[in-house]
C-alpha positions as CSV (number, residue, x, y, z in Angstrom):
1,M,21.0,-7.0,-21.0
2,N,17.6,-5.4,-20.5
3,D,17.5,-4.5,-16.8
4,V,14.5,-2.9,-15.1
5,K,15.3,-0.3,-12.5
6,I,13.3,1.6,-9.9
7,V,14.3,5.2,-10.6
8,T,12.4,7.0,-7.9
9,V,9.6,6.9,-5.3
10,A,7.6,9.9,-4.2
11,K,4.7,10.4,-1.8
12,Q,1.8,12.8,-1.3
13,L,-0.3,13.1,1.9
14,P,-3.9,14.4,2.1
15,E,-4.6,17.7,3.8
16,Y,-6.2,16.5,7.0
17,S,-4.3,14.7,9.8
18,R,-4.8,13.9,13.5
19,E,-2.8,12.3,16.2
20,T,-4.4,9.1,17.5
21,A,-4.9,10.7,20.9
22,A,-7.1,13.4,19.3
23,I,-9.2,10.8,17.6
24,L,-10.1,8.9,20.8
25,P,-12.8,11.5,21.9
26,L,-14.5,11.0,18.4
27,V,-14.4,7.3,18.9
28,E,-16.0,7.6,22.3
29,F,-18.7,9.8,20.9
30,W,-19.3,7.4,18.0
31,L,-19.7,4.4,20.5
32,Q,-21.6,6.3,23.2
33,N,-24.7,4.0,22.9
34,Q,-22.6,0.8,23.0
35,D,-21.9,-1.4,26.0
36,E,-19.2,0.1,28.3
37,R,-16.9,-2.9,28.2
38,F,-17.0,-2.9,24.4
39,R,-16.2,0.8,24.3
40,R,-13.2,0.3,26.6
41,K,-12.0,-2.6,24.4
42,V,-12.2,-0.5,21.2
43,L,-10.4,2.4,22.8
44,K,-7.7,0.0,23.8
45,I,-7.4,-1.3,20.2
46,F,-6.9,2.3,19.0
47,E,-4.3,3.0,21.8
48,G,-2.4,-0.2,21.1
49,A,-2.5,0.0,17.3
50,A,1.1,1.3,17.0
51,V,-0.2,4.2,14.9
52,D,0.6,7.7,16.3
53,K,-0.9,9.7,13.4
54,R,-2.9,9.3,10.3
55,F,-3.9,11.4,7.3
56,S,-7.3,11.7,5.7
57,I,-9.1,13.1,2.7
58,M,-11.9,14.2,5.0
59,K,-11.9,16.0,8.3
60,P,-11.9,13.5,11.1
61,E,-15.3,14.9,12.2
62,E,-16.7,14.1,8.7
63,V,-15.5,10.5,8.9
64,F,-17.6,10.0,12.1
65,T,-20.8,11.5,10.7
66,A,-23.2,9.3,8.7
67,S,-23.0,9.8,5.0
68,S,-24.1,7.5,2.2
69,F,-21.9,5.3,0.0
70,E,-22.7,7.7,-2.8
71,E,-21.5,10.8,-0.9
72,K,-18.3,9.1,0.4
73,N,-17.4,7.7,-3.0
74,A,-17.9,11.2,-4.5
75,I,-15.4,12.6,-2.0
76,Y,-13.0,9.7,-2.8
77,A,-13.2,10.3,-6.5
78,R,-12.7,14.0,-6.2
79,E,-9.7,13.7,-3.8
80,V,-7.9,10.7,-5.3
81,K,-7.7,12.6,-8.6
82,K,-5.9,15.5,-6.9
83,L,-3.6,13.2,-5.0
84,G,-2.8,11.1,-8.0
85,V,-1.9,14.1,-10.2
86,Q,0.2,15.7,-7.4
87,V,2.1,12.5,-6.5
88,L,3.1,11.9,-10.2
89,K,4.2,15.6,-10.4
90,N,6.3,15.0,-7.3
91,A,7.9,11.9,-8.8
92,L,8.6,13.6,-12.1
93,K,10.3,16.5,-10.4
94,K,12.4,14.1,-8.2
95,S,13.6,12.2,-11.3
96,N,13.8,15.1,-13.8
97,W,11.5,13.2,-16.2
98,K,9.0,15.0,-18.5
99,A,5.4,13.9,-18.3
100,D,5.2,12.9,-21.9
101,S,8.2,10.5,-21.6
102,I,6.0,7.9,-19.8
103,D,5.0,4.9,-21.8
104,Y,3.0,2.9,-19.3
105,I,0.8,4.1,-16.4
106,I,-0.5,1.7,-13.7
107,T,-2.9,3.1,-11.1
108,V,-3.7,1.2,-8.0
109,S,-6.7,1.7,-5.7
110,C,-9.2,-0.4,-3.9
111,T,-11.0,2.0,-1.6
112,G,-13.5,3.5,-4.0
113,I,-15.1,3.0,-7.4
114,M,-14.3,5.1,-10.4
115,I,-15.0,4.4,-14.1
116,P,-13.1,5.8,-16.0
117,S,-10.3,4.9,-13.7
118,L,-7.9,7.3,-12.1
119,D,-5.3,7.0,-14.8
120,A,-7.6,8.6,-17.4
121,Y,-7.8,11.8,-15.4
122,I,-4.1,11.9,-14.7
123,I,-3.4,11.5,-18.4
124,N,-5.6,14.5,-19.2
125,D,-4.4,16.7,-16.3
126,L,-0.6,16.2,-16.9
127,D,-0.9,15.9,-20.7
128,L,0.6,12.4,-20.9
129,R,0.9,10.9,-24.4
130,E,-2.1,9.7,-26.4
131,D,-0.5,6.3,-27.0
132,I,0.3,5.6,-23.3
133,V,-0.6,2.1,-22.2
134,R,-3.0,2.1,-19.2
135,L,-3.6,-0.5,-16.5
136,P,-5.9,0.1,-13.5
137,V,-5.4,-2.4,-10.6
138,T,-8.5,-2.3,-8.4
139,E,-9.1,-5.4,-6.5
140,M,-5.8,-6.6,-4.9
141,G,-6.0,-4.5,-1.7
142,C,-2.9,-4.1,0.4
143,A,-0.8,-6.2,-1.9
144,A,-1.4,-4.0,-5.0
145,G,1.5,-1.7,-4.5
146,V,3.9,-4.6,-5.1
147,S,1.6,-6.0,-7.8
148,G,1.8,-2.7,-9.7
149,I,5.6,-3.0,-9.6
150,I,5.5,-6.6,-10.9
151,Y,3.2,-5.6,-13.9
152,A,5.5,-2.6,-14.7
153,K,8.6,-4.8,-14.5
154,N,7.0,-7.4,-16.9
155,F,6.0,-4.6,-19.4
156,L,9.5,-3.0,-19.3
157,K,11.3,-6.3,-19.5
158,A,9.5,-7.0,-22.8
159,N,10.0,-3.4,-24.0
160,P,13.6,-1.9,-23.8
161,N,14.1,1.8,-23.4
162,K,10.6,2.5,-21.9
163,R,9.3,4.2,-18.8
164,A,6.5,3.3,-16.4
165,A,4.7,5.0,-13.6
166,V,2.9,3.1,-10.8
167,I,0.6,5.4,-8.9
168,A,-1.1,4.1,-5.8
169,V,-3.8,6.3,-4.1
170,E,-5.9,5.0,-1.2
171,S,-8.6,6.3,1.2
172,P,-9.6,3.7,3.7
173,T,-11.4,6.4,5.6
174,A,-13.9,6.6,2.7
175,T,-14.8,3.0,3.4
176,F,-15.3,3.5,7.2
177,Q,-18.7,2.0,8.2
178,L,-20.5,4.0,10.9
179,E,-23.2,1.3,11.6
180,D,-20.8,-1.7,11.6
181,Y,-19.8,-2.6,15.2
182,S,-17.8,-5.7,14.1
183,M,-14.3,-6.3,15.4
184,A,-13.1,-6.2,11.7
185,N,-14.4,-2.6,11.4
186,M,-12.9,-1.6,14.8
187,V,-9.5,-2.9,14.0
188,S,-9.4,-1.4,10.5
189,A,-10.6,2.0,11.8
190,A,-7.7,1.8,14.3
191,I,-5.0,1.0,11.8
192,F,-5.9,2.6,8.5
193,G,-5.0,6.1,7.0
194,D,-5.1,7.7,3.6
195,G,-2.2,8.5,1.3
196,A,-0.6,8.4,-2.2
197,A,2.7,7.2,-3.7
198,C,4.3,7.0,-7.1
199,V,7.1,4.7,-8.3
200,L,8.9,5.4,-11.6
201,L,10.6,2.5,-13.3
202,S,12.7,2.3,-16.5
203,S,14.3,-0.2,-18.9
204,E,16.6,2.4,-20.4
205,E,20.3,1.5,-20.4
206,D,21.4,4.7,-18.5
207,A,18.6,4.4,-15.8
208,T,19.8,4.6,-12.2
209,G,18.4,2.9,-9.1
210,P,18.1,-0.6,-7.8
211,K,17.3,-3.2,-10.4
212,I,14.5,-5.8,-10.1
213,I,16.2,-9.2,-10.2
214,G,13.1,-11.3,-9.4
215,E,9.4,-11.0,-8.8
216,G,6.6,-13.4,-7.9
217,M,3.1,-13.9,-6.5
218,Y,2.1,-16.6,-4.1
219,H,-1.6,-17.7,-3.8
220,F,-2.9,-19.1,-0.6
221,K,-5.4,-21.8,-1.7
222,D,-9.0,-21.7,-0.4
223,A,-8.4,-18.5,1.7
224,T,-10.7,-16.0,-0.1
225,Q,-12.6,-15.4,3.2
226,M,-9.5,-14.0,4.9
227,M,-9.5,-10.4,3.7
228,G,-11.5,-8.1,1.5
229,F,-14.6,-6.0,1.2
230,D,-18.3,-6.9,1.1
231,L,-20.1,-4.4,-1.1
232,T,-23.2,-3.4,0.8
233,N,-25.7,-0.6,0.4
234,E,-23.7,1.4,3.0
235,G,-20.4,0.9,1.0
236,L,-17.3,-1.2,1.2
237,K,-17.5,-3.3,4.4
238,M,-14.2,-4.6,5.7
239,I,-13.6,-8.4,6.0
240,L,-10.5,-9.2,8.2
241,D,-10.0,-12.7,9.6
242,P,-8.2,-12.7,13.0
243,A,-6.3,-15.8,11.6
244,V,-4.3,-13.7,9.1
245,P,-1.1,-13.4,11.2
246,A,-1.1,-17.1,12.0
247,T,-1.7,-18.0,8.3
248,I,1.2,-15.8,7.2
249,A,3.5,-17.5,9.8
250,E,2.5,-21.0,8.6
251,H,3.2,-20.2,4.9
252,F,6.2,-17.9,5.5
253,P,9.0,-20.4,4.8
254,K,7.3,-21.4,1.5
255,I,6.8,-17.7,0.5
256,I,10.4,-16.6,1.2
257,H,13.0,-19.4,0.7
258,P,12.0,-21.0,-2.7
259,F,11.5,-17.5,-4.2
260,L,15.0,-16.4,-3.2
261,A,16.6,-19.7,-4.3
262,K,14.9,-19.4,-7.7
263,H,16.7,-16.0,-8.1
264,H,20.1,-17.3,-6.9
265,S,19.8,-15.6,-3.6
266,S,19.1,-16.5,0.0
267,I,17.9,-14.8,3.2
268,E,21.6,-14.4,4.2
269,K,22.2,-12.2,1.2
270,V,19.1,-10.1,1.6
271,E,19.9,-7.3,4.1
272,H,17.0,-4.9,3.5
273,L,13.4,-5.9,4.3
274,I,10.8,-3.7,2.6
275,F,7.6,-5.1,4.2
276,H,4.1,-3.8,4.1
277,P,2.9,-2.7,7.6
278,G,-0.5,-4.4,7.6
279,G,-1.1,-3.7,11.3
280,R,0.6,-4.2,14.7
281,K,-0.1,-8.0,14.9
282,I,1.1,-8.7,11.3
283,V,4.1,-6.6,11.9
284,Q,4.9,-8.4,15.2
285,T,4.4,-11.8,13.5
286,V,6.7,-11.0,10.5
287,E,9.2,-9.3,12.9
288,E,9.5,-12.5,14.9
289,L,9.9,-14.6,11.7
290,F,12.5,-12.3,10.2
291,G,14.1,-11.7,13.7
292,A,14.8,-15.4,13.9
293,L,16.7,-15.0,10.6
294,G,18.7,-12.1,12.1
295,K,16.9,-9.3,10.2
296,N,14.8,-6.2,11.3
297,I,11.8,-4.4,9.9
298,D,12.3,-1.1,11.7
299,D,11.3,0.9,8.7
300,T,8.0,-1.0,8.4
301,R,7.2,-0.3,12.0
302,E,8.1,3.4,11.6
303,V,5.9,3.9,8.6
304,L,3.0,2.3,10.4
305,R,3.6,4.7,13.4
306,L,3.8,7.8,11.2
307,Y,1.0,7.1,8.7
308,G,-1.0,4.0,9.6
309,N,-1.8,1.3,7.0
310,M,-2.7,3.1,3.8
311,S,-3.5,-0.2,2.0
312,S,-1.5,-0.6,-1.3
313,V,0.4,2.7,-0.7
314,T,2.1,1.8,2.5
315,V,4.8,-0.5,1.3
316,L,5.9,2.2,-1.2
317,Y,6.5,4.6,1.7
318,V,8.8,1.9,3.2
319,L,10.5,1.6,-0.2
320,E,11.1,5.3,-0.4
321,R,13.0,5.2,2.9
322,F,15.4,2.7,1.3
323,L,15.8,4.6,-1.9
324,D,16.5,7.8,-0.1
325,R,19.6,6.1,1.6
326,N,22.6,5.6,-0.6
327,L,22.8,1.8,-0.2
328,E,26.0,0.0,-1.0
329,K,26.4,-1.6,-4.5
330,G,25.3,-5.2,-4.6
331,A,23.0,-4.9,-1.5
332,Q,19.8,-6.8,-1.9
333,G,16.3,-6.0,-0.6
334,I,13.0,-7.9,-0.7
335,M,9.6,-6.2,-1.0
336,L,6.8,-8.2,0.5
337,S,3.1,-7.5,0.9
338,F,0.0,-9.5,1.6
339,G,-3.6,-8.9,0.3
340,P,-7.0,-10.4,-0.5
341,G,-7.0,-13.6,-2.4
342,F,-5.3,-14.5,0.0
343,S,-1.9,-13.7,-1.6
344,A,1.7,-12.6,-1.0
345,Q,3.5,-10.5,-3.6
346,R,7.3,-10.3,-3.7
347,V,10.0,-8.3,-5.5
348,L,13.7,-8.9,-5.2
349,L,15.9,-5.8,-5.6
350,E,19.6,-5.3,-6.0
351,W,21.4,-1.9,-5.7
């Protein structure tokens, strides 16, 4: 039986960080020429975002000073290379793997543009094999952490005795728009932070860790306008429809129950919810939906509080919390994230 297991998850944070309270004066300064009611509303959004702290590849002061798309993308490219290399090193150390034992590398990022993609630089820096199979995932937004695991699982299922690394590195602060006073920009500025994560997976017989017993994607038809980026001369401009939480709630039963039934499971059997913290409202919506089923998403809320929403990276920080606990044999967990498309990505795990 060719099982695919998640062997380890590691994280790496950028060097700069600030408590939300320390960011508020910068927000006030940024919005000084705006209407006072608007300013108060935005400060309330920051205060009520359920994010206590966030990390950044730039000093917070740099984030709030005008710079061109070119300059911000250059900082993104420079810093994500460092974070990507370091987070893979962290994961290799945690699992006692050698760098040249990896057969498949998937890099995930949607907050900047790099060609060649991040994986090429990681291969060179850590001297990975010349015949390693590369897959950069660039346009799936917040869902891509789970997407990367799905692609790795399919590769490993088809190839016994192989190893894969999924490396997600995001810098939403590099996409922050100084001249955009839309609510989408305000909300995203209030919830997003930067970070990196790496998941190592294996189809070797002696691999340890929870096995992937099911995976699937769910596409919301005719919902491309819900979430994403517009590419403008100033950079990547956030699109965020306020209807996202309500749309998730509407589709929720169809996303969860048929998927679990297909893999001979049910919500009663799934004890552990590894959910992407998209933002306070999405977390509240999903918490109510799962709460009605007798489950909690405390780890999701805690990751949002400690780091903010780091796009594709965030769900992997939630996953790490579960992997670091020695869960009982047979326990099941469902990974769930939402992203542009609009789509839901799911992975069912068994310890």
